[in-house]
C-alpha positions as CSV (number, residue, x, y, z in Angstrom):
1,M,17.6,9.1,22.8
2,R,16.4,9.5,19.3
3,S,13.9,7.0,18.0
4,F,14.2,5.3,14.6
5,R,17.9,6.0,14.1
6,R,19.1,4.5,10.8
7,V,22.7,3.4,10.2
8,R,24.4,3.4,6.8
9,Y,25.8,-0.1,6.9
10,P,23.8,-2.1,9.4
11,C,24.3,-5.7,10.3
12,P,22.0,-7.7,8.0
13,V,20.8,-9.9,10.9
14,C,20.2,-7.5,13.8
15,A,20.1,-4.2,12.0
16,A,22.6,-2.6,14.4
17,A,25.6,-0.6,13.4
18,R,28.5,-3.0,12.7
19,E,30.5,-1.8,15.8
20,S,27.4,-2.4,18.0
21,C,26.5,-5.8,16.5
22,L,25.8,-8.6,19.1
23,C,25.2,-11.5,16.7
24,A,28.5,-13.3,17.4
25,A,27.7,-13.4,21.1
26,L,24.0,-14.3,21.0
27,P,22.8,-17.2,23.1
28,R,21.1,-20.1,21.3
29,I,18.0,-21.0,23.2
30,E,16.0,-24.1,22.4
31,L,12.3,-23.9,23.5
32,A,9.0,-25.7,23.0
33,T,7.4,-22.3,22.6
34,K,7.4,-20.8,19.1
35,I,7.9,-17.1,18.5
36,C,6.6,-15.7,15.2
37,L,7.9,-12.1,14.8
38,V,5.8,-10.2,12.3
39,I,8.0,-7.2,11.6
40,H,7.3,-4.1,9.6
41,H,9.7,-3.8,6.7
42,R,11.0,-0.4,7.9
43,E,12.2,-2.0,11.1
44,L,14.8,-4.1,9.2
45,T,17.3,-1.2,9.0
46,R,16.6,0.6,12.4
47,S,19.4,0.4,14.9
48,S,16.9,0.6,17.7
49,N,15.1,-2.6,16.7
50,T,15.3,-5.5,19.2
51,G,12.9,-8.0,17.9
52,L,15.4,-9.4,15.4
53,L,17.8,-10.2,18.2
54,A,15.1,-12.3,19.9
55,A,14.4,-14.2,16.7
56,R,18.1,-14.8,16.2
57,A,18.6,-16.1,19.8
58,L,15.5,-18.4,19.8
59,T,15.8,-21.5,17.6
60,N,12.1,-22.1,17.5
61,S,11.3,-18.8,15.8
62,E,10.4,-17.3,12.4
63,V,10.3,-13.8,11.0
64,R,7.6,-12.6,8.6
65,V,7.9,-9.2,7.0
66,R,4.8,-7.0,6.4
67,G,4.2,-3.7,4.7
68,A,6.8,-4.0,1.9
69,G,4.3,-4.3,-1.0
70,R,0.7,-3.6,-1.9
71,E,-0.4,-7.1,-1.1
72,T,-1.5,-7.8,2.5
73,L,0.5,-10.4,4.3
74,N,-1.7,-13.5,4.9
75,L,-1.0,-15.1,8.3
76,K,-3.8,-17.6,8.2
77,N,-1.4,-20.6,8.2
78,L,0.0,-19.6,11.6
79,V,-3.1,-20.8,13.4
80,T,-2.7,-24.6,13.6
81,P,-3.8,-27.3,16.1
82,Q,-0.2,-28.0,16.9
83,Y,0.1,-24.8,19.0
84,R,-2.0,-22.7,21.3
85,T,-1.6,-19.4,19.5
86,F,-1.6,-16.0,21.2
87,M,-0.8,-12.6,20.0
88,L,1.5,-10.6,22.3
89,Y,-0.4,-7.2,22.2
90,P,-1.8,-5.2,25.1
91,S,-5.3,-4.6,23.8
92,R,-8.1,-3.8,26.2
93,D,-9.3,-7.3,26.2
94,A,-5.8,-8.9,26.4
95,L,-5.3,-11.5,29.1
96,D,-2.4,-11.4,31.5
97,L,0.1,-14.0,30.4
98,D,0.8,-15.7,33.7
99,Y,1.7,-19.2,34.9
100,A,-1.9,-20.3,35.1
101,L,-2.7,-19.4,31.5
102,A,0.5,-21.0,30.3
103,L,-0.2,-24.3,32.1
104,N,-3.9,-24.8,31.3
105,D,-3.2,-26.7,28.1
106,A,-0.7,-29.4,27.3
107,R,0.1,-28.1,23.8
108,P,3.1,-25.7,23.3
109,I,2.4,-22.1,22.9
110,Q,3.0,-20.0,19.8
111,L,3.4,-16.2,20.3
112,I,2.7,-13.9,17.4
113,V,4.7,-10.8,18.1
114,P,4.1,-7.5,16.2
115,D,7.4,-5.6,15.7
116,G,7.4,-2.0,14.7
117,T,6.0,1.3,15.9
118,W,2.8,1.2,18.0
119,R,0.9,2.4,15.0
120,Q,2.3,-0.4,12.9
121,A,1.7,-3.0,15.6
122,R,-1.9,-1.8,15.9
123,K,-2.5,-2.5,12.3
124,L,-1.5,-6.1,12.8
125,H,-3.8,-6.3,15.7
126,S,-6.8,-4.8,14.0
127,R,-6.6,-5.3,10.2
128,H,-5.7,-9.0,9.9
129,A,-9.1,-10.8,9.9
130,E,-7.5,-14.2,9.9
131,L,-6.1,-13.4,13.4
132,N,-9.4,-12.1,14.9
133,D,-9.9,-15.2,16.9
134,V,-6.4,-15.3,18.3
135,T,-6.4,-14.5,22.0
136,R,-4.4,-11.3,22.8
137,V,-2.1,-11.5,25.8
138,K,0.0,-9.0,27.7
139,V,2.9,-9.0,30.2
140,S,3.7,-6.6,33.0
141,D,6.9,-4.5,33.0
142,P,8.6,-4.8,36.4
143,D,11.8,-3.0,35.3
144,D,12.6,0.7,35.6
145,L,15.5,1.2,33.1
146,A,16.9,4.7,33.0
147,Y,17.6,4.4,29.2
148,Q,15.2,3.1,26.6
149,L,16.0,2.7,22.9
150,R,12.8,4.4,22.1
151,A,10.4,6.7,24.0
152,Q,7.2,4.9,25.0
153,S,4.0,6.9,24.6
154,Q,2.1,5.1,27.3
155,P,3.0,3.2,30.5
156,G,3.3,-0.6,30.1
157,R,4.7,-0.4,26.6
158,M,8.1,-1.9,26.1
159,A,10.7,-2.9,23.5
160,T,9.9,-6.1,21.6
161,L,12.8,-8.1,23.0
162,K,11.9,-7.1,26.5
163,A,8.3,-8.1,26.0
164,I,9.3,-11.5,24.6
165,A,11.7,-12.0,27.5
166,H,9.0,-11.4,30.1
167,A,6.4,-13.5,28.2
168,L,8.8,-16.5,27.9
169,G,9.6,-16.1,31.6
170,M,6.0,-17.0,32.3
171,I,5.9,-19.8,29.8
172,E,9.4,-21.3,30.0
173,G,10.9,-20.1,33.2
174,A,13.1,-17.4,34.7
175,W,16.3,-18.7,33.1
176,V,15.0,-17.9,29.6
177,R,13.8,-14.5,30.7
178,D,17.2,-13.7,32.3
179,Q,19.1,-14.7,29.2
180,L,17.0,-12.5,27.0
181,M,17.1,-9.6,29.4
182,K,20.9,-9.8,29.6
183,L,20.9,-9.5,25.8
184,Y,18.5,-6.5,26.0
185,H,20.8,-4.7,28.5
186,A,23.7,-5.5,26.3
187,K,21.9,-4.0,23.3
188,I,21.2,-0.8,25.2
189,E,24.8,-0.6,26.3
190,R,26.2,-1.1,22.9
191,T,23.8,1.5,21.5
192,L,24.9,4.0,24.1
193,I,28.5,3.3,23.4
194,G,28.0,3.7,19.6
195,R,26.3,7.1,20.2
196,G,29.1,8.3,22.5
197,I,26.9,8.4,25.6
198,L,29.0,5.7,27.4
199,P,32.7,5.2,27.1
200,R,34.0,1.9,25.6
201,I,35.4,-0.6,28.0
202,K,36.8,-4.1,27.5
203,E,34.3,-6.6,28.7
204,S,32.1,-9.4,27.5
205,P,29.3,-8.0,25.3
206,L,26.9,-10.1,27.4
207,G,28.4,-9.4,30.8
208,E,26.7,-7.7,33.6
209,P,25.0,-4.4,32.5
210,R,26.4,-1.1,33.8
211,D,24.5,0.9,36.2
212,V,23.4,3.8,34.0
213,A,21.7,6.4,36.2
214,A,21.1,9.3,33.8
215,K,17.7,9.7,32.3
216,A,17.2,9.5,28.5
């Protein structure tokens, strides 16, 4: 599948083509955990973007856009005593986000999530001095999906929505992970239908995903 496909008239919320939009069927999930999606401005019109769907589904979330102008986005006010703040980024020193890490402090967790290409995400990781002291965390990828919305250059890298789903599975429980992964599967299916790879069938947009065996 092609990476970074743009659509002419995307949904203003999820950036998908209008016929592939899932916004009307999104779950509304209330959590103590906060998600701050720091998205590169070029992602706002890419049909392969999944981070915006996560932000739309999670009530305790916010979106900050970077890279649109010459001024560097200042994220200093994200680091507050109210939350234990982590950045979801698989750097060499990143900790595994597991149940033990999630439970070793009574405060709720805030996840800062870079959203963009890996080059763009790396800039958020390395160039924002105000976030230098924020602990980096990573999650494992147990799924082996035949189709991906974008090719991943290295093992362990995954789509933003999928990474958030597995992270919240560790923090909030399997139910949250499963709801977001169902949304992720639906996003893939709708995208494949829009590109003519899968035929259209009448079913709930968040129903059980089809078994797609072909390789991208």
